[in-house]
Backbone bond lengths (Angstrom), bond angles and torsions (degrees), N, CA, C in turn:
res aa  C-N    CA-C-N  psi(-1)  N-CA   C-N-CA  omega(-1)  CA-C   N-CA-C  phi
1 M - - - 1.456 - - 1.526 108.73 -
2 K 1.298 115.47 149.83 1.464 121.07 -176.53 1.523 112.00 -69.43
3 K 1.354 113.84 148.12 1.463 121.76 174.47 1.524 108.06 -96.42
4 I 1.315 116.63 127.26 1.458 122.49 -178.92 1.525 108.99 -113.74
5 A 1.334 116.30 123.86 1.463 122.33 176.38 1.525 109.32 -89.56
6 L 1.318 117.04 136.03 1.457 122.86 178.29 1.519 109.69 -122.01
7 G 1.328 116.03 141.16 1.457 122.03 174.04 1.511 109.00 -145.78
8 S 1.329 116.27 144.62 1.459 119.42 -172.63 1.519 111.64 -155.82
9 D 1.328 114.39 153.13 1.467 118.68 166.09 1.525 107.85 -95.26
10 H 1.325 115.94 -171.77 1.462 121.28 -177.46 1.524 112.76 -65.40
11 A 1.328 117.26 -36.14 1.468 120.10 -179.38 1.522 111.31 -67.80
12 G 1.316 116.27 -34.84 1.453 120.98 -179.31 1.516 114.59 -87.28
13 Y 1.332 116.40 -7.68 1.468 120.43 -174.49 1.531 114.32 -53.98
14 P 1.336 120.03 -49.76 1.476 117.99 -178.76 1.535 112.81 -60.99
15 L 1.308 117.71 -40.56 1.462 120.33 178.70 1.529 110.43 -67.85
16 K 1.323 117.01 -39.60 1.470 120.32 177.38 1.518 110.38 -58.34
17 E 1.302 116.84 -45.29 1.467 120.57 -179.21 1.526 111.18 -63.86
18 H 1.325 116.95 -38.83 1.459 120.76 178.24 1.533 110.38 -65.55
19 I 1.319 116.99 -46.77 1.464 121.41 -179.43 1.526 110.19 -67.27
20 K 1.301 117.30 -37.12 1.470 121.28 177.61 1.527 110.08 -58.15
21 A 1.321 117.21 -49.73 1.467 121.20 178.84 1.525 110.81 -61.52
22 H 1.318 116.34 -40.44 1.464 121.14 178.92 1.529 110.71 -62.20
23 L 1.324 117.36 -47.33 1.461 121.04 -179.79 1.522 111.78 -62.26
24 I 1.313 116.80 -43.60 1.465 120.69 178.80 1.523 110.23 -62.02
25 S 1.330 117.07 -40.97 1.467 120.27 179.23 1.526 111.91 -65.02
26 E 1.343 116.85 -24.10 1.464 121.96 178.02 1.525 112.08 -89.26
27 G 1.340 117.26 -0.47 1.453 121.22 176.33 1.516 115.89 94.38
28 Y 1.324 118.17 5.97 1.460 120.79 177.58 1.520 110.36 -77.77
29 E 1.320 115.83 149.01 1.458 121.31 170.76 1.520 107.08 -88.45
30 V 1.312 117.39 127.99 1.461 122.14 -175.89 1.516 110.03 -112.23
31 R 1.331 115.38 132.44 1.464 122.10 172.60 1.526 106.56 -112.12
32 D 1.304 117.09 109.70 1.464 123.39 -174.56 1.522 109.54 -97.98
33 F 1.335 115.99 113.25 1.457 121.41 -179.50 1.525 112.36 -92.70
34 G 1.335 116.92 8.79 1.449 121.34 176.39 1.515 111.73 94.13
35 T 1.248 114.83 178.06 1.423 134.90 5.76 1.527 110.27 -77.85
36 S 1.325 115.53 171.84 1.460 119.53 -174.85 1.524 112.98 -115.74
37 S 1.340 117.08 17.34 1.471 120.72 176.86 1.527 108.65 -164.80
38 D 1.330 114.68 178.93 1.463 118.96 177.39 1.532 112.13 -96.12
39 L 1.331 117.27 17.13 1.464 120.91 174.47 1.525 109.23 -73.35
40 P 1.333 118.65 140.21 1.473 121.29 -175.54 1.532 113.59 -56.65
41 V 1.346 114.06 130.38 1.469 122.87 177.24 1.523 107.93 -142.83
42 D 1.313 116.00 171.53 1.460 121.98 177.83 1.525 109.42 -98.11
43 Y 1.332 116.67 122.20 1.468 120.97 -174.28 1.524 115.17 -58.28
44 P 1.342 121.06 -32.13 1.466 117.70 179.31 1.529 113.30 -59.84
45 D 1.337 116.79 -29.47 1.461 120.58 -178.13 1.521 112.86 -64.66
46 F 1.322 118.27 -20.44 1.458 122.54 -176.08 1.534 112.62 -117.21
47 C 1.314 116.25 -33.60 1.468 119.92 -177.93 1.522 111.89 -78.07
48 R 1.312 117.32 -36.81 1.473 119.12 178.73 1.526 111.38 -63.39
49 P 1.342 120.21 -47.73 1.470 118.41 178.08 1.533 113.10 -60.06
50 A 1.315 117.65 -34.28 1.467 119.99 177.10 1.522 109.91 -64.54
51 A 1.327 117.19 -44.96 1.463 121.15 178.91 1.529 110.95 -65.82
52 E 1.318 117.46 -39.44 1.462 120.91 178.21 1.527 111.47 -63.24
53 S 1.319 116.56 -33.84 1.455 120.94 177.27 1.529 111.36 -63.41
54 V 1.326 115.79 -38.28 1.465 120.19 176.71 1.532 110.01 -70.39
55 A 1.313 116.61 -46.42 1.466 120.54 -178.29 1.524 112.15 -60.98
56 S 1.314 117.40 -34.45 1.467 121.19 -178.77 1.523 112.59 -81.65
57 G 1.332 117.25 -13.58 1.455 120.98 -177.59 1.513 114.10 91.03
58 D 1.335 117.48 -1.09 1.466 119.79 176.46 1.526 111.41 -66.53
59 S 1.330 116.48 -30.18 1.462 122.54 174.30 1.522 107.25 -123.62
60 D 1.331 116.24 152.08 1.458 120.87 -178.85 1.524 112.22 -81.57
61 L 1.312 116.27 -39.83 1.465 123.24 -176.94 1.520 108.37 -144.69
62 G 1.338 116.19 167.88 1.453 119.64 179.09 1.510 112.70 -143.41
63 I 1.322 114.39 155.07 1.462 121.85 174.99 1.522 106.98 -134.97
64 V 1.335 115.94 128.41 1.460 120.97 177.10 1.527 108.57 -117.01
65 F 1.320 115.31 146.87 1.460 122.36 -171.66 1.518 111.15 -130.46
66 G 1.324 115.60 142.02 1.453 121.84 173.55 1.506 109.09 -155.95
67 G 1.316 116.13 -161.32 1.450 119.89 177.07 1.516 111.75 -68.76
68 S 1.337 116.11 -50.27 1.465 120.54 178.71 1.520 112.41 -108.69
69 G 1.318 117.53 -24.29 1.458 122.60 -174.58 1.517 112.99 92.18
70 N 1.311 118.07 -12.94 1.463 120.57 -175.23 1.522 113.38 -69.53
71 G 1.304 117.59 -52.19 1.462 120.31 179.33 1.512 111.81 -61.36
72 E 1.319 115.67 -38.15 1.454 121.39 -179.63 1.532 110.81 -64.61
73 A 1.338 116.59 -40.06 1.461 120.86 176.62 1.525 111.01 -65.86
74 I 1.325 116.44 -39.85 1.461 120.05 178.90 1.522 110.22 -60.40
75 V 1.325 116.56 -45.66 1.464 120.78 178.66 1.521 110.59 -61.16
76 A 1.322 116.99 -48.80 1.467 120.37 -178.50 1.521 110.73 -59.28
77 N 1.317 117.05 -41.44 1.469 120.66 -177.63 1.523 113.68 -70.88
78 K 1.313 118.02 -11.20 1.472 121.07 174.63 1.529 111.33 -76.40
79 V 1.340 116.92 -14.18 1.462 121.21 -179.60 1.524 108.34 -87.48
80 Q 1.329 116.59 123.92 1.459 120.87 -178.83 1.526 110.13 -58.14
81 G 1.332 114.97 132.74 1.455 120.92 179.29 1.513 114.64 94.12
82 I 1.331 116.69 -4.09 1.470 120.21 -179.60 1.520 109.37 -99.51
83 R 1.315 114.55 137.32 1.462 123.63 170.33 1.520 105.96 -124.78
84 C 1.311 115.62 104.25 1.464 121.77 -175.60 1.518 109.73 -115.88
85 G 1.318 116.04 129.89 1.453 121.64 175.61 1.514 110.73 -118.06
86 V 1.325 115.62 143.81 1.460 120.91 173.76 1.530 107.36 -79.49
87 C 1.316 116.73 130.06 1.461 121.52 -179.01 1.520 109.59 -117.89
88 W 1.332 115.68 131.90 1.465 121.33 -178.51 1.524 112.40 -123.07
89 N 1.334 116.68 -6.62 1.463 121.39 174.02 1.533 107.77 -159.79
90 T 1.345 115.94 177.04 1.465 118.68 -175.72 1.525 111.98 -67.52
91 E 1.320 118.45 -32.65 1.457 119.90 179.80 1.526 111.16 -67.56
92 S 1.323 117.92 -39.94 1.467 119.28 176.80 1.524 110.09 -65.71
93 A 1.319 117.86 -34.75 1.464 121.33 177.31 1.527 110.81 -67.49
94 R 1.320 116.94 -43.10 1.460 121.11 179.58 1.531 110.33 -61.39
95 L 1.317 116.22 -46.80 1.464 120.07 -176.79 1.523 112.88 -69.64
96 T 1.331 117.66 -35.48 1.466 118.86 -178.98 1.522 111.07 -66.69
97 K 1.339 117.63 -25.55 1.471 120.28 173.94 1.521 110.70 -88.38
98 A 1.324 117.87 -49.46 1.463 121.89 -175.06 1.526 112.62 -62.07
99 H 1.331 117.26 -39.38 1.459 120.69 -175.38 1.528 113.55 -102.71
100 N 1.318 118.05 -30.46 1.462 121.19 -174.56 1.514 113.81 -111.77
101 N 1.334 116.94 -7.11 1.462 122.85 -176.56 1.532 110.77 48.12
102 A 1.327 115.82 45.04 1.460 120.93 -178.83 1.521 110.46 -59.21
103 N 1.328 115.50 128.75 1.457 119.97 177.29 1.532 111.68 -97.71
104 V 1.308 116.70 -3.51 1.465 123.52 173.79 1.525 106.77 -142.06
105 I 1.333 116.06 143.11 1.460 120.03 170.23 1.520 108.82 -124.59
106 A 1.320 114.64 156.54 1.462 121.94 177.68 1.517 108.62 -118.04
107 L 1.330 115.41 135.16 1.461 122.16 178.77 1.522 110.04 -122.66
108 G 1.315 115.34 138.07 1.454 121.26 176.75 1.522 110.87 -99.75
109 A 1.309 115.63 117.51 1.465 120.68 -177.96 1.526 112.41 -66.92
110 R 1.324 116.98 -20.42 1.468 120.27 176.82 1.529 111.12 -88.78
111 M 1.322 116.59 -2.57 1.459 121.98 -174.85 1.524 113.46 -109.31
112 V 1.336 117.22 -26.60 1.463 121.02 -176.78 1.530 110.19 -133.41
113 S 1.318 115.27 151.26 1.461 121.13 175.67 1.531 109.57 -78.99
114 F 1.314 116.51 170.54 1.466 120.34 176.02 1.530 110.75 -57.57
115 D 1.333 116.60 -46.89 1.468 119.92 -178.74 1.525 111.48 -64.66
116 E 1.334 117.16 -42.88 1.468 120.21 177.53 1.527 110.34 -61.82
117 G 1.323 116.41 -41.50 1.459 120.55 178.96 1.522 112.10 -59.53
118 A 1.325 116.44 -43.70 1.466 120.49 178.90 1.526 110.55 -65.12
119 D 1.328 117.22 -40.74 1.469 120.65 177.93 1.530 111.23 -63.93
120 I 1.321 116.47 -40.32 1.465 121.57 177.99 1.532 109.97 -61.26
121 V 1.315 116.36 -48.78 1.461 120.92 -179.23 1.527 110.63 -61.87
122 D 1.327 117.29 -45.37 1.471 120.38 179.87 1.522 111.24 -61.40
123 T 1.323 116.60 -42.78 1.468 120.23 179.15 1.514 110.58 -61.53
124 W 1.314 117.12 -46.66 1.467 121.92 179.54 1.522 111.12 -60.63
125 L 1.316 116.77 -45.23 1.464 120.32 -178.63 1.533 112.07 -67.52
126 D 1.319 117.01 -31.86 1.467 121.72 -176.35 1.529 113.76 -87.65
127 T 1.324 117.47 -8.75 1.464 121.05 -177.15 1.520 110.16 -90.16
128 A 1.327 115.43 139.07 1.465 121.30 177.05 1.525 109.67 -97.16
129 F 1.311 115.70 148.16 1.461 122.09 174.06 1.526 108.07 -69.38
130 E 1.324 117.22 133.46 1.465 121.79 -177.20 1.526 113.54 -79.74
131 G 1.326 117.99 -20.76 1.461 120.33 -179.60 1.520 111.87 66.66
132 G 1.343 116.77 -144.21 1.459 121.70 177.95 1.515 112.38 57.65
133 R 1.333 115.23 -131.54 1.468 120.68 -177.57 1.521 112.07 -59.92
134 H 1.338 116.17 -25.98 1.467 119.99 179.09 1.530 110.87 -70.57
135 L 1.308 117.10 -35.04 1.461 120.92 177.51 1.527 110.68 -64.33
136 E 1.327 116.32 -40.56 1.464 120.12 177.43 1.525 110.72 -59.57
137 R 1.314 117.02 -39.11 1.472 120.90 -179.95 1.525 110.88 -68.71
138 I 1.316 116.66 -39.45 1.469 120.08 178.22 1.527 109.40 -62.46
139 H 1.322 117.18 -40.75 1.469 119.78 178.26 1.531 111.02 -61.75
140 K 1.323 117.46 -33.53 1.463 120.29 177.38 1.530 111.40 -67.95
141 I 1.312 117.07 -32.29 1.467 120.85 177.76 1.523 109.36 -68.02
142 E 1.317 115.62 -43.64 1.469 120.63 -176.20 1.505 110.41 -69.59
């Protein structure tokens, strides 16, 4: 089963914990890079190590969490080899995998409910990369 790296700031902590439990219940191995409470922290301290875990191959995929998901995605995308998209619904999750082969996604806890977050994650995990013309575009990014 795939290893999923998680990283979060304080705003994303409750959603991270919900998604973590959901992933474990589905049989995924979870590597939690923190944070471990809703006390204020800086998201780069937790999201970058999660993204680095994916880039190094220690984890297969990653999910980073914050208030909006934007800053967390920016941090993840600074790591070479990471393609992180912010997802706000199942269609954005489907497309970020199908067209961009995103190996990390970012979720905003102020943007989606627990149930929506789980649906987004499931859609992303269940979607296959389409390749073809999309692969050519990914090569241009790299």
